[in-house]
FIDRENRO-685895 format. One record per residue: residue in three letters; x negated, y negated, z of N, C-alpha, C in turn. Coordinates in steps of 0.2 Angstrom, whole numbers. Layout:
N
<pt rest="ALA" n_X="X" n_Y="Y" n_Z="Z" ca_X="X" ca_Y="Y" ca_Z="Z" c_X="X" c_Y="Y" c_Z="Z"/>
...
END
This chain:
183
<pt rest="MET" n_X="-274" n_Y="193" n_Z="484" ca_X="-270" ca_Y="188" ca_Z="484" c_X="-263" c_Y="189" c_Z="481"/>
<pt rest="TYR" n_X="-263" n_Y="194" n_Z="477" ca_X="-256" ca_Y="196" ca_Z="474" c_X="-252" c_Y="199" c_Z="480"/>
<pt rest="ALA" n_X="-255" n_Y="203" n_Z="484" ca_X="-251" ca_Y="206" ca_Z="489" c_X="-249" c_Y="201" c_Z="494"/>
<pt rest="GLU" n_X="-253" n_Y="196" n_Z="495" ca_X="-251" ca_Y="190" ca_Z="500" c_X="-245" c_Y="187" c_Z="497"/>
<pt rest="LEU" n_X="-245" n_Y="185" n_Z="491" ca_X="-240" ca_Y="181" ca_Z="488" c_X="-233" c_Y="186" c_Z="488"/>
<pt rest="GLN" n_X="-234" n_Y="192" n_Z="486" ca_X="-228" ca_Y="197" ca_Z="486" c_X="-225" c_Y="197" c_Z="493"/>
<pt rest="ASN" n_X="-230" n_Y="198" n_Z="498" ca_X="-227" ca_Y="198" ca_Z="505" c_X="-223" c_Y="192" c_Z="507"/>
<pt rest="LYS" n_X="-226" n_Y="186" n_Z="505" ca_X="-222" ca_Y="180" ca_Z="506" c_X="-215" c_Y="180" c_Z="503"/>
<pt rest="LEU" n_X="-215" n_Y="182" n_Z="496" ca_X="-209" ca_Y="182" ca_Z="492" c_X="-204" c_Y="187" c_Z="495"/>
<pt rest="ASP" n_X="-206" n_Y="193" n_Z="498" ca_X="-202" ca_Y="197" ca_Z="501" c_X="-197" c_Y="194" c_Z="506"/>
<pt rest="TYR" n_X="-199" n_Y="189" n_Z="509" ca_X="-195" ca_Y="186" ca_Z="515" c_X="-192" c_Y="179" c_Z="512"/>
<pt rest="VAL" n_X="-192" n_Y="178" n_Z="506" ca_X="-189" ca_Y="172" ca_Z="503" c_X="-181" c_Y="173" c_Z="503"/>
<pt rest="THR" n_X="-177" n_Y="169" n_Z="505" ca_X="-170" ca_Y="169" ca_Z="504" c_X="-167" c_Y="163" c_Z="501"/>
<pt rest="ALA" n_X="-161" n_Y="163" n_Z="499" ca_X="-158" ca_Y="158" ca_Z="495" c_X="-158" c_Y="151" c_Z="500"/>
<pt rest="CYS" n_X="-159" n_Y="152" n_Z="506" ca_X="-159" ca_Y="146" ca_Z="511" c_X="-164" c_Y="141" c_Z="508"/>
<pt rest="ARG" n_X="-162" n_Y="135" n_Z="507" ca_X="-166" ca_Y="130" ca_Z="505" c_X="-173" c_Y="129" c_Z="509"/>
<pt rest="GLU" n_X="-172" n_Y="129" n_Z="516" ca_X="-177" ca_Y="128" ca_Z="521" c_X="-182" c_Y="134" c_Z="520"/>
<pt rest="ASN" n_X="-180" n_Y="140" n_Z="518" ca_X="-184" ca_Y="146" ca_Z="517" c_X="-188" c_Y="145" c_Z="511"/>
<pt rest="ARG" n_X="-185" n_Y="143" n_Z="505" ca_X="-188" ca_Y="142" ca_Z="499" c_X="-194" c_Y="136" c_Z="500"/>
<pt rest="THR" n_X="-192" n_Y="131" n_Z="503" ca_X="-196" ca_Y="125" ca_Z="504" c_X="-203" c_Y="127" c_Z="508"/>
<pt rest="LYS" n_X="-202" n_Y="132" n_Z="513" ca_X="-208" ca_Y="134" ca_Z="517" c_X="-213" c_Y="138" c_Z="512"/>
<pt rest="VAL" n_X="-210" n_Y="142" n_Z="508" ca_X="-215" ca_Y="146" ca_Z="504" c_X="-218" c_Y="142" c_Z="499"/>
<pt rest="ALA" n_X="-214" n_Y="137" n_Z="496" ca_X="-216" ca_Y="132" ca_Z="491" c_X="-222" c_Y="128" c_Z="494"/>
<pt rest="GLN" n_X="-221" n_Y="126" n_Z="500" ca_X="-226" ca_Y="122" ca_Z="504" c_X="-233" c_Y="126" c_Z="504"/>
<pt rest="GLU" n_X="-232" n_Y="133" n_Z="506" ca_X="-238" ca_Y="137" ca_Z="506" c_X="-241" c_Y="138" c_Z="500"/>
<pt rest="VAL" n_X="-238" n_Y="138" n_Z="494" ca_X="-241" ca_Y="138" ca_Z="488" c_X="-244" c_Y="131" c_Z="486"/>
<pt rest="LEU" n_X="-241" n_Y="126" n_Z="488" ca_X="-244" ca_Y="119" ca_Z="487" c_X="-250" c_Y="118" c_Z="491"/>
<pt rest="GLU" n_X="-251" n_Y="121" n_Z="497" ca_X="-257" ca_Y="121" ca_Z="501" c_X="-262" c_Y="126" c_Z="499"/>
<pt rest="ASN" n_X="-260" n_Y="131" n_Z="495" ca_X="-265" ca_Y="136" ca_Z="492" c_X="-264" c_Y="137" c_Z="485"/>
<pt rest="PRO" n_X="-266" n_Y="132" n_Z="481" ca_X="-265" ca_Y="132" ca_Z="473" c_X="-267" c_Y="139" c_Z="470"/>
<pt rest="SER" n_X="-272" n_Y="142" n_Z="473" ca_X="-274" ca_Y="149" ca_Z="470" c_X="-268" c_Y="154" c_Z="469"/>
<pt rest="LEU" n_X="-263" n_Y="153" n_Z="473" ca_X="-257" ca_Y="157" ca_Z="472" c_X="-253" c_Y="155" c_Z="466"/>
<pt rest="PHE" n_X="-254" n_Y="150" n_Z="463" ca_X="-249" ca_Y="147" ca_Z="458" c_X="-249" c_Y="151" c_Z="452"/>
<pt rest="ASP" n_X="-255" n_Y="153" n_Z="449" ca_X="-255" ca_Y="158" ca_Z="443" c_X="-251" c_Y="164" c_Z="444"/>
<pt rest="GLU" n_X="-252" n_Y="167" n_Z="450" ca_X="-248" ca_Y="173" ca_Z="451" c_X="-241" c_Y="172" c_Z="452"/>
<pt rest="LEU" n_X="-239" n_Y="166" n_Z="455" ca_X="-232" ca_Y="164" ca_Z="455" c_X="-229" c_Y="164" c_Z="449"/>
<pt rest="VAL" n_X="-232" n_Y="160" n_Z="444" ca_X="-229" ca_Y="160" ca_Z="437" c_X="-229" c_Y="166" c_Z="434"/>
<pt rest="SER" n_X="-234" n_Y="171" n_Z="435" ca_X="-233" ca_Y="177" ca_Z="432" c_X="-227" c_Y="181" c_Z="434"/>
<pt rest="ILE" n_X="-226" n_Y="181" n_Z="441" ca_X="-221" ca_Y="185" ca_Z="444" c_X="-214" c_Y="182" c_Z="441"/>
<pt rest="CYS" n_X="-214" n_Y="176" n_Z="440" ca_X="-207" ca_Y="173" ca_Z="438" c_X="-205" c_Y="176" c_Z="431"/>
<pt rest="PHE" n_X="-210" n_Y="178" n_Z="427" ca_X="-208" ca_Y="181" ca_Z="420" c_X="-210" c_Y="188" c_Z="420"/>
<pt rest="SER" n_X="-209" n_Y="191" n_Z="426" ca_X="-210" ca_Y="199" ca_Z="426" c_X="-203" c_Y="201" c_Z="429"/>
<pt rest="PRO" n_X="-198" n_Y="202" n_Z="425" ca_X="-191" ca_Y="204" ca_Z="427" c_X="-191" c_Y="211" c_Z="431"/>
<pt rest="SER" n_X="-196" n_Y="215" n_Z="429" ca_X="-196" ca_Y="221" ca_Z="433" c_X="-198" c_Y="221" c_Z="440"/>
<pt rest="ASP" n_X="-201" n_Y="215" n_Z="442" ca_X="-204" ca_Y="214" ca_Z="449" c_X="-198" c_Y="212" c_Z="453"/>
<pt rest="LYS" n_X="-197" n_Y="216" n_Z="459" ca_X="-192" ca_Y="215" ca_Z="463" c_X="-191" c_Y="208" c_Z="466"/>
<pt rest="ASN" n_X="-196" n_Y="204" n_Z="466" ca_X="-196" ca_Y="197" ca_Z="468" c_X="-196" c_Y="192" c_Z="463"/>
<pt rest="HIS" n_X="-195" n_Y="194" n_Z="457" ca_X="-195" ca_Y="189" ca_Z="451" c_X="-191" c_Y="183" c_Z="452"/>
<pt rest="HIS" n_X="-185" n_Y="184" n_Z="454" ca_X="-180" ca_Y="179" ca_Z="455" c_X="-182" c_Y="174" c_Z="461"/>
<pt rest="ARG" n_X="-185" n_Y="177" n_Z="466" ca_X="-187" ca_Y="173" ca_Z="472" c_X="-193" c_Y="169" c_Z="470"/>
<pt rest="ALA" n_X="-198" n_Y="172" n_Z="466" ca_X="-203" ca_Y="168" ca_Z="463" c_X="-201" c_Y="162" c_Z="459"/>
<pt rest="CYS" n_X="-195" n_Y="163" n_Z="455" ca_X="-192" ca_Y="157" ca_Z="452" c_X="-190" c_Y="152" c_Z="456"/>
<pt rest="TRP" n_X="-187" n_Y="154" n_Z="462" ca_X="-184" ca_Y="149" ca_Z="467" c_X="-190" c_Y="145" c_Z="469"/>
<pt rest="VAL" n_X="-195" n_Y="148" n_Z="471" ca_X="-201" ca_Y="145" ca_Z="474" c_X="-204" c_Y="140" c_Z="468"/>
<pt rest="LEU" n_X="-205" n_Y="143" n_Z="462" ca_X="-208" ca_Y="138" ca_Z="457" c_X="-204" c_Y="132" c_Z="456"/>
<pt rest="GLU" n_X="-197" n_Y="132" n_Z="457" ca_X="-193" ca_Y="126" ca_Z="456" c_X="-196" c_Y="121" c_Z="461"/>
<pt rest="PHE" n_X="-196" n_Y="123" n_Z="467" ca_X="-198" ca_Y="119" ca_Z="473" c_X="-205" c_Y="116" c_Z="472"/>
<pt rest="VAL" n_X="-210" n_Y="120" n_Z="470" ca_X="-217" ca_Y="118" ca_Z="469" c_X="-217" c_Y="113" c_Z="463"/>
<pt rest="SER" n_X="-213" n_Y="114" n_Z="458" ca_X="-212" ca_Y="110" ca_Z="452" c_X="-210" c_Y="103" c_Z="454"/>
<pt rest="TYR" n_X="-206" n_Y="102" n_Z="459" ca_X="-204" ca_Y="95" ca_Z="461" c_X="-209" c_Y="91" c_Z="463"/>
<pt rest="GLU" n_X="-214" n_Y="94" n_Z="466" ca_X="-220" ca_Y="91" ca_Z="468" c_X="-226" c_Y="91" c_Z="463"/>
<pt rest="GLU" n_X="-227" n_Y="96" n_Z="460" ca_X="-233" ca_Y="97" ca_Z="456" c_X="-231" c_Y="100" c_Z="449"/>
<pt rest="VAL" n_X="-227" n_Y="97" n_Z="445" ca_X="-225" ca_Y="100" ca_Z="439" c_X="-231" c_Y="100" c_Z="434"/>
<pt rest="ILE" n_X="-236" n_Y="96" n_Z="435" ca_X="-242" ca_Y="96" ca_Z="431" c_X="-246" c_Y="102" c_Z="432"/>
<pt rest="TRP" n_X="-245" n_Y="106" n_Z="437" ca_X="-249" ca_Y="112" ca_Z="438" c_X="-246" c_Y="117" c_Z="432"/>
<pt rest="LEU" n_X="-241" n_Y="116" n_Z="429" ca_X="-238" ca_Y="121" ca_Z="424" c_X="-242" c_Y="119" c_Z="417"/>
<pt rest="GLN" n_X="-246" n_Y="114" n_Z="417" ca_X="-249" ca_Y="112" ca_Z="410" c_X="-253" c_Y="118" c_Z="407"/>
<pt rest="PRO" n_X="-257" n_Y="121" n_Z="411" ca_X="-261" ca_Y="127" ca_Z="408" c_X="-257" c_Y="133" c_Z="406"/>
<pt rest="HIS" n_X="-250" n_Y="133" n_Z="409" ca_X="-246" ca_Y="139" ca_Z="408" c_X="-240" c_Y="138" c_Z="403"/>
<pt rest="LEU" n_X="-240" n_Y="132" n_Z="400" ca_X="-235" ca_Y="130" ca_Z="396" c_X="-233" c_Y="135" c_Z="390"/>
<pt rest="ASP" n_X="-238" n_Y="137" n_Z="387" ca_X="-237" ca_Y="142" ca_Z="381" c_X="-233" c_Y="148" c_Z="384"/>
<pt rest="PHE" n_X="-236" n_Y="151" n_Z="389" ca_X="-233" ca_Y="157" ca_Z="392" c_X="-226" c_Y="155" c_Z="395"/>
<pt rest="PHE" n_X="-225" n_Y="150" n_Z="399" ca_X="-219" ca_Y="148" ca_Z="402" c_X="-214" c_Y="147" c_Z="396"/>
<pt rest="CYS" n_X="-215" n_Y="143" n_Z="391" ca_X="-210" ca_Y="142" ca_Z="386" c_X="-208" c_Y="147" c_Z="382"/>
<pt rest="SER" n_X="-213" n_Y="151" n_Z="380" ca_X="-212" ca_Y="157" ca_Z="375" c_X="-208" c_Y="163" c_Z="379"/>
<pt rest="ASN" n_X="-208" n_Y="163" n_Z="385" ca_X="-205" ca_Y="168" ca_Z="389" c_X="-198" c_Y="166" c_Z="392"/>
<pt rest="LEU" n_X="-196" n_Y="160" n_Z="391" ca_X="-189" ca_Y="158" ca_Z="393" c_X="-184" c_Y="163" c_Z="391"/>
<pt rest="LYS" n_X="-184" n_Y="166" n_Z="385" ca_X="-179" ca_Y="170" ca_Z="383" c_X="-179" c_Y="177" c_Z="386"/>
<pt rest="ILE" n_X="-184" n_Y="179" n_Z="389" ca_X="-184" ca_Y="186" ca_Z="392" c_X="-180" c_Y="186" c_Z="399"/>
<pt rest="LEU" n_X="-178" n_Y="180" n_Z="402" ca_X="-175" ca_Y="180" ca_Z="408" c_X="-168" c_Y="182" c_Z="407"/>
<pt rest="LYS" n_X="-165" n_Y="186" n_Z="411" ca_X="-158" ca_Y="188" ca_Z="411" c_X="-154" c_Y="188" c_Z="417"/>
<pt rest="ASP" n_X="-158" n_Y="187" n_Z="423" ca_X="-155" ca_Y="187" ca_Z="429" c_X="-153" c_Y="180" c_Z="431"/>
<pt rest="GLU" n_X="-147" n_Y="179" n_Z="432" ca_X="-144" ca_Y="172" ca_Z="434" c_X="-148" c_Y="169" c_Z="439"/>
<pt rest="SER" n_X="-150" n_Y="172" n_Z="444" ca_X="-154" ca_Y="170" ca_Z="450" c_X="-161" c_Y="167" c_Z="448"/>
<pt rest="ALA" n_X="-163" n_Y="170" n_Z="442" ca_X="-170" ca_Y="167" ca_Z="440" c_X="-169" c_Y="162" c_Z="434"/>
<pt rest="ILE" n_X="-163" n_Y="162" n_Z="431" ca_X="-162" ca_Y="157" ca_Z="425" c_X="-161" c_Y="150" c_Z="428"/>
<pt rest="ARG" n_X="-157" n_Y="150" n_Z="433" ca_X="-155" ca_Y="143" ca_Z="436" c_X="-161" c_Y="139" c_Z="438"/>
<pt rest="PRO" n_X="-166" n_Y="142" n_Z="442" ca_X="-171" ca_Y="137" ca_Z="444" c_X="-176" c_Y="136" c_Z="438"/>
<pt rest="ILE" n_X="-177" n_Y="141" n_Z="433" ca_X="-181" ca_Y="140" ca_Z="427" c_X="-178" c_Y="135" c_Z="423"/>
<pt rest="ALA" n_X="-171" n_Y="134" n_Z="422" ca_X="-168" ca_Y="129" ca_Z="418" c_X="-170" c_Y="122" c_Z="421"/>
<pt rest="LYS" n_X="-170" n_Y="122" n_Z="428" ca_X="-172" ca_Y="116" ca_Z="431" c_X="-179" c_Y="114" c_Z="430"/>
<pt rest="VAL" n_X="-183" n_Y="119" n_Z="430" ca_X="-190" ca_Y="117" ca_Z="429" c_X="-191" c_Y="115" c_Z="422"/>
<pt rest="THR" n_X="-187" n_Y="118" n_Z="417" ca_X="-188" ca_Y="116" ca_Z="410" c_X="-186" c_Y="109" c_Z="409"/>
<pt rest="GLN" n_X="-180" n_Y="107" n_Z="413" ca_X="-178" ca_Y="100" ca_Z="413" c_X="-184" c_Y="95" c_Z="416"/>
<pt rest="LEU" n_X="-187" n_Y="97" n_Z="421" ca_X="-193" ca_Y="93" ca_Z="424" c_X="-198" c_Y="93" c_Z="419"/>
<pt rest="LEU" n_X="-200" n_Y="98" n_Z="415" ca_X="-205" ca_Y="98" ca_Z="410" c_X="-204" c_Y="93" c_Z="405"/>
<pt rest="VAL" n_X="-198" n_Y="94" n_Z="402" ca_X="-196" ca_Y="89" ca_Z="396" c_X="-196" c_Y="82" c_Z="399"/>
<pt rest="LYS" n_X="-193" n_Y="81" n_Z="405" ca_X="-193" ca_Y="74" ca_Z="407" c_X="-200" c_Y="71" c_Z="408"/>
<pt rest="SER" n_X="-205" n_Y="75" n_Z="411" ca_X="-212" ca_Y="73" ca_Z="411" c_X="-215" c_Y="72" c_Z="405"/>
<pt rest="HIS" n_X="-214" n_Y="76" n_Z="400" ca_X="-217" ca_Y="76" ca_Z="393" c_X="-215" c_Y="69" c_Z="390"/>
<pt rest="TYR" n_X="-209" n_Y="67" n_Z="390" ca_X="-206" ca_Y="61" ca_Z="387" c_X="-207" c_Y="55" c_Z="391"/>
<pt rest="LYS" n_X="-209" n_Y="55" n_Z="397" ca_X="-211" ca_Y="49" ca_Z="401" c_X="-218" c_Y="46" c_Z="399"/>
<pt rest="LYS" n_X="-222" n_Y="50" n_Z="396" ca_X="-228" ca_Y="48" ca_Z="393" c_X="-233" c_Y="45" c_Z="398"/>
<pt rest="GLU" n_X="-232" n_Y="48" n_Z="405" ca_X="-236" ca_Y="45" ca_Z="410" c_X="-243" c_Y="48" c_Z="409"/>
<pt rest="GLU" n_X="-248" n_Y="45" n_Z="412" ca_X="-255" ca_Y="47" ca_Z="411" c_X="-256" c_Y="54" c_Z="413"/>
<pt rest="ASN" n_X="-253" n_Y="56" n_Z="418" ca_X="-254" ca_Y="63" ca_Z="421" c_X="-248" c_Y="67" c_Z="420"/>
<pt rest="GLY" n_X="-244" n_Y="66" n_Z="415" ca_X="-238" ca_Y="69" ca_Z="413" c_X="-240" c_Y="76" c_Z="409"/>
<pt rest="ILE" n_X="-235" n_Y="80" n_Z="409" ca_X="-235" ca_Y="86" ca_Z="405" c_X="-235" c_Y="84" c_Z="397"/>
<pt rest="SER" n_X="-239" n_Y="88" n_Z="394" ca_X="-239" ca_Y="88" ca_Z="386" c_X="-237" c_Y="94" c_Z="383"/>
<pt rest="LEU" n_X="-231" n_Y="94" n_Z="381" ca_X="-228" ca_Y="100" ca_Z="378" c_X="-230" c_Y="100" c_Z="370"/>
<pt rest="SER" n_X="-232" n_Y="106" n_Z="367" ca_X="-233" ca_Y="106" ca_Z="360" c_X="-226" c_Y="107" c_Z="357"/>
<pt rest="GLU" n_X="-226" n_Y="106" n_Z="350" ca_X="-220" ca_Y="107" ca_Z="346" c_X="-217" c_Y="114" c_Z="347"/>
<pt rest="ASP" n_X="-221" n_Y="119" n_Z="347" ca_X="-218" ca_Y="126" ca_Z="349" c_X="-215" c_Y="126" c_Z="356"/>
<pt rest="ASN" n_X="-218" n_Y="123" n_Z="361" ca_X="-215" ca_Y="123" ca_Z="368" c_X="-209" c_Y="120" c_Z="367"/>
<pt rest="LEU" n_X="-208" n_Y="114" n_Z="364" ca_X="-202" ca_Y="110" ca_Z="364" c_X="-197" c_Y="114" c_Z="360"/>
<pt rest="GLN" n_X="-198" n_Y="118" n_Z="355" ca_X="-193" ca_Y="122" ca_Z="351" c_X="-191" c_Y="127" c_Z="356"/>
<pt rest="ASN" n_X="-195" n_Y="130" n_Z="360" ca_X="-193" ca_Y="136" ca_Z="364" c_X="-189" c_Y="133" c_Z="370"/>
<pt rest="CYS" n_X="-190" n_Y="127" n_Z="372" ca_X="-185" ca_Y="124" ca_Z="377" c_X="-179" c_Y="122" c_Z="374"/>
<pt rest="ILE" n_X="-179" n_Y="120" n_Z="368" ca_X="-172" ca_Y="118" ca_Z="364" c_X="-168" c_Y="125" c_Z="364"/>
<pt rest="GLU" n_X="-171" n_Y="130" n_Z="361" ca_X="-168" ca_Y="136" ca_Z="360" c_X="-165" c_Y="139" c_Z="366"/>
<pt rest="ALA" n_X="-169" n_Y="139" n_Z="372" ca_X="-167" ca_Y="142" ca_Z="378" c_X="-161" c_Y="138" c_Z="381"/>
<pt rest="SER" n_X="-162" n_Y="131" n_Z="380" ca_X="-157" ca_Y="127" ca_Z="383" c_X="-150" c_Y="128" c_Z="380"/>
<pt rest="PHE" n_X="-150" n_Y="129" n_Z="373" ca_X="-144" ca_Y="130" ca_Z="369" c_X="-141" c_Y="137" c_Z="371"/>
<pt rest="ASP" n_X="-146" n_Y="142" n_Z="371" ca_X="-143" ca_Y="148" ca_Z="373" c_X="-140" c_Y="148" c_Z="380"/>
<pt rest="TRP" n_X="-143" n_Y="145" n_Z="385" ca_X="-140" ca_Y="145" ca_Z="392" c_X="-133" c_Y="141" c_Z="392"/>
<pt rest="LEU" n_X="-133" n_Y="136" n_Z="387" ca_X="-127" ca_Y="132" ca_Z="387" c_X="-121" c_Y="136" c_Z="384"/>
<pt rest="ILE" n_X="-122" n_Y="140" n_Z="379" ca_X="-117" ca_Y="143" ca_Z="376" c_X="-115" c_Y="150" c_Z="378"/>
<pt rest="ASN" n_X="-120" n_Y="153" n_Z="382" ca_X="-119" ca_Y="160" ca_Z="385" c_X="-115" c_Y="159" c_Z="392"/>
<pt rest="ASP" n_X="-114" n_Y="165" n_Z="394" ca_X="-110" ca_Y="165" ca_Z="401" c_X="-115" c_Y="165" c_Z="407"/>
<pt rest="VAL" n_X="-117" n_Y="159" n_Z="409" ca_X="-121" ca_Y="158" ca_Z="414" c_X="-117" c_Y="153" c_Z="419"/>
<pt rest="LYS" n_X="-119" n_Y="152" n_Z="425" ca_X="-116" ca_Y="148" ca_Z="430" c_X="-117" c_Y="141" c_Z="428"/>
<pt rest="VAL" n_X="-113" n_Y="137" n_Z="431" ca_X="-112" ca_Y="130" ca_Z="429" c_X="-119" c_Y="126" c_Z="431"/>
<pt rest="ALA" n_X="-122" n_Y="127" n_Z="436" ca_X="-128" ca_Y="124" ca_Z="437" c_X="-133" c_Y="124" c_Z="431"/>
<pt rest="THR" n_X="-134" n_Y="130" n_Z="429" ca_X="-138" ca_Y="132" ca_Z="423" c_X="-136" c_Y="128" c_Z="417"/>
<pt rest="LYS" n_X="-130" n_Y="128" n_Z="416" ca_X="-127" ca_Y="124" ca_Z="410" c_X="-128" c_Y="116" c_Z="411"/>
<pt rest="ALA" n_X="-127" n_Y="114" n_Z="417" ca_X="-129" ca_Y="107" ca_Z="419" c_X="-136" c_Y="105" c_Z="417"/>
<pt rest="TYR" n_X="-140" n_Y="109" n_Z="419" ca_X="-148" ca_Y="107" ca_Z="418" c_X="-149" c_Y="108" c_Z="411"/>
<pt rest="SER" n_X="-146" n_Y="112" n_Z="407" ca_X="-147" ca_Y="113" ca_Z="400" c_X="-144" c_Y="107" c_Z="396"/>
<pt rest="ILE" n_X="-138" n_Y="105" n_Z="398" ca_X="-135" ca_Y="99" ca_Z="395" c_X="-140" c_Y="93" c_Z="396"/>
<pt rest="ARG" n_X="-142" n_Y="92" n_Z="402" ca_X="-147" ca_Y="86" ca_Z="403" c_X="-153" c_Y="87" c_Z="399"/>
<pt rest="THR" n_X="-156" n_Y="93" n_Z="399" ca_X="-162" ca_Y="94" ca_Z="395" c_X="-161" c_Y="93" c_Z="388"/>
<pt rest="LEU" n_X="-155" n_Y="95" n_Z="385" ca_X="-154" ca_Y="94" ca_Z="378" c_X="-153" c_Y="87" c_Z="377"/>
<pt rest="TYR" n_X="-150" n_Y="83" n_Z="381" ca_X="-149" ca_Y="76" ca_Z="380" c_X="-155" c_Y="72" c_Z="379"/>
<pt rest="ILE" n_X="-160" n_Y="74" n_Z="384" ca_X="-167" ca_Y="71" ca_Z="383" c_X="-170" c_Y="73" c_Z="377"/>
<pt rest="LEU" n_X="-170" n_Y="79" n_Z="375" ca_X="-173" ca_Y="81" ca_Z="369" c_X="-169" c_Y="78" c_Z="363"/>
<pt rest="GLY" n_X="-163" n_Y="77" n_Z="363" ca_X="-159" ca_Y="74" ca_Z="358" c_X="-161" c_Y="67" c_Z="356"/>
<pt rest="ASN" n_X="-164" n_Y="64" n_Z="361" ca_X="-167" ca_Y="57" ca_Z="360" c_X="-173" c_Y="57" c_Z="355"/>
<pt rest="HIS" n_X="-175" n_Y="63" n_Z="354" ca_X="-181" ca_Y="64" ca_Z="350" c_X="-180" c_Y="68" c_Z="344"/>
<pt rest="TYR" n_X="-175" n_Y="72" n_Z="344" ca_X="-173" ca_Y="76" ca_Z="338" c_X="-166" c_Y="74" c_Z="336"/>
<pt rest="ASP" n_X="-165" n_Y="72" n_Z="330" ca_X="-159" ca_Y="69" ca_Z="328" c_X="-153" c_Y="74" c_Z="328"/>
<pt rest="TRP" n_X="-154" n_Y="80" n_Z="327" ca_X="-149" ca_Y="85" ca_Z="326" c_X="-146" c_Y="87" c_Z="332"/>
<pt rest="ILE" n_X="-150" n_Y="86" n_Z="338" ca_X="-147" ca_Y="89" ca_Z="344" c_X="-141" c_Y="86" c_Z="347"/>
<pt rest="HIS" n_X="-141" n_Y="79" n_Z="347" ca_X="-135" ca_Y="76" ca_Z="350" c_X="-128" c_Y="78" c_Z="346"/>
<pt rest="PRO" n_X="-128" n_Y="78" n_Z="340" ca_X="-122" ca_Y="80" ca_Z="336" c_X="-120" c_Y="87" c_Z="338"/>
<pt rest="GLU" n_X="-125" n_Y="92" n_Z="339" ca_X="-123" ca_Y="99" ca_Z="340" c_X="-121" c_Y="99" c_Z="348"/>
<pt rest="LEU" n_X="-124" n_Y="96" n_Z="352" ca_X="-122" ca_Y="95" ca_Z="359" c_X="-115" c_Y="93" c_Z="360"/>
<pt rest="ARG" n_X="-114" n_Y="87" n_Z="356" ca_X="-107" ca_Y="84" ca_Z="357" c_X="-102" c_Y="89" c_Z="355"/>
<pt rest="ILE" n_X="-103" n_Y="93" n_Z="349" ca_X="-98" ca_Y="98" ca_Z="347" c_X="-97" c_Y="104" c_Z="353"/>
<pt rest="ILE" n_X="-102" n_Y="106" n_Z="355" ca_X="-102" ca_Y="111" ca_Z="361" c_X="-98" c_Y="109" c_Z="367"/>
<pt rest="LEU" n_X="-100" n_Y="103" n_Z="369" ca_X="-97" ca_Y="100" ca_Z="375" c_X="-89" c_Y="98" c_Z="374"/>
<pt rest="ASN" n_X="-88" n_Y="96" n_Z="368" ca_X="-80" ca_Y="94" ca_Z="367" c_X="-76" c_Y="101" c_Z="366"/>
<pt rest="LYS" n_X="-79" n_Y="106" n_Z="363" ca_X="-76" ca_Y="112" ca_Z="362" c_X="-75" c_Y="116" c_Z="369"/>
<pt rest="ASP" n_X="-80" n_Y="116" n_Z="373" ca_X="-80" ca_Y="120" ca_Z="379" c_X="-77" c_Y="116" c_Z="385"/>
<pt rest="TYR" n_X="-76" n_Y="109" n_Z="385" ca_X="-74" ca_Y="105" ca_Z="390" c_X="-68" c_Y="108" c_Z="394"/>
<pt rest="ALA" n_X="-63" n_Y="109" n_Z="391" ca_X="-57" ca_Y="111" ca_Z="395" c_X="-57" c_Y="118" c_Z="398"/>
<pt rest="GLU" n_X="-62" n_Y="122" n_Z="396" ca_X="-63" ca_Y="129" ca_Z="399" c_X="-67" c_Y="129" c_Z="406"/>
<pt rest="HIS" n_X="-70" n_Y="123" n_Z="407" ca_X="-75" ca_Y="124" ca_Z="413" c_X="-73" c_Y="120" c_Z="419"/>
<pt rest="SER" n_X="-77" n_Y="121" n_Z="424" ca_X="-76" ca_Y="118" ca_Z="431" c_X="-77" c_Y="111" c_Z="431"/>
<pt rest="ALA" n_X="-75" n_Y="108" n_Z="437" ca_X="-75" ca_Y="100" ca_Z="438" c_X="-83" c_Y="98" c_Z="437"/>
<pt rest="ALA" n_X="-87" n_Y="102" n_Z="440" ca_X="-94" ca_Y="101" ca_Z="440" c_X="-97" c_Y="100" c_Z="432"/>
<pt rest="TYR" n_X="-95" n_Y="105" n_Z="428" ca_X="-97" ca_Y="105" ca_Z="421" c_X="-94" c_Y="99" c_Z="418"/>
<pt rest="LYS" n_X="-88" n_Y="98" n_Z="419" ca_X="-84" ca_Y="92" ca_Z="416" c_X="-88" c_Y="86" c_Z="418"/>
<pt rest="ALA" n_X="-90" n_Y="85" n_Z="424" ca_X="-93" ca_Y="79" ca_Z="426" c_X="-99" c_Y="77" c_Z="422"/>
<pt rest="VAL" n_X="-104" n_Y="83" n_Z="421" ca_X="-110" ca_Y="82" ca_Z="418" c_X="-108" c_Y="81" c_Z="410"/>
<pt rest="ALA" n_X="-104" n_Y="85" n_Z="408" ca_X="-102" ca_Y="84" ca_Z="401" c_X="-100" c_Y="77" c_Z="399"/>
<pt rest="LYS" n_X="-95" n_Y="74" n_Z="403" ca_X="-93" ca_Y="68" ca_Z="402" c_X="-98" c_Y="62" c_Z="403"/>
<pt rest="GLU" n_X="-103" n_Y="63" n_Z="407" ca_X="-108" ca_Y="59" ca_Z="408" c_X="-113" c_Y="59" c_Z="402"/>
<pt rest="VAL" n_X="-114" n_Y="64" n_Z="399" ca_X="-119" ca_Y="65" ca_Z="393" c_X="-115" c_Y="63" c_Z="387"/>
<pt rest="LEU" n_X="-109" n_Y="65" n_Z="386" ca_X="-105" ca_Y="62" ca_Z="381" c_X="-104" c_Y="55" c_Z="380"/>
<pt rest="ARG" n_X="-104" n_Y="52" n_Z="386" ca_X="-103" ca_Y="44" ca_Z="386" c_X="-110" c_Y="41" c_Z="383"/>
<pt rest="LYS" n_X="-116" n_Y="45" n_Z="385" ca_X="-122" ca_Y="42" ca_Z="383" c_X="-123" c_Y="43" c_Z="376"/>
<pt rest="ILE" n_X="-121" n_Y="49" n_Z="373" ca_X="-122" ca_Y="50" ca_Z="366" c_X="-117" c_Y="47" c_Z="361"/>
<pt rest="GLU" n_X="-112" n_Y="45" n_Z="364" ca_X="-107" ca_Y="42" ca_Z="359" c_X="-107" c_Y="34" c_Z="358"/>
END
C-alpha cells in the first residue's frame, strides 16, 4: 500500500487538476489515508509536500477522516518547515477549526491540546517569513479561534496593524476584512 501511494505522489504536480486526481483516488481508497497523513509529517520523505497538497484536497471533502489523527496532526504542525507543505496544512488547520466550532453532528472534535497547537502554529506562521496564502489562512483561523479565546483577537489586532504596511495587497485585504470583524 505504501509503495502504491508513493508511486501516485511521485507524479503529483502543483497543477490543481493533478492534485484533484490523486485526492480523488484517496477518497475512493480510504485505506490510503493513514499513510497520506503519515507522509505529510515526514519532512525527510521526498513526497512530503505533495502529500500535503493531496491532504488539503481530500480534507475539502472528508475533513472528518482526520478525527482519529488529530493528536498526531496538531502536535506535529511545528515540525513543518517547507513552504510547499505549510500552505496546504495551514488551510487544513483552518478547515479543522471551522468544523470544530460549527458543532455539527458529524464535525471534528478538537481537544484543548489540539486547539492550543493550532493557535501556536497559526501565530508562528503569521509572524514568520512565509508566503501570503499561509498568512491569510492563519489570520482566518486565528479569527475563528479568537471568538472562543478572549486573548487572541487583541494579539491578532496588534500583529495585523503592525505588519499591514509591509505586506502585499492580498495580505492587506484579509487583514482589513478580519480587523473590521474584530473591532
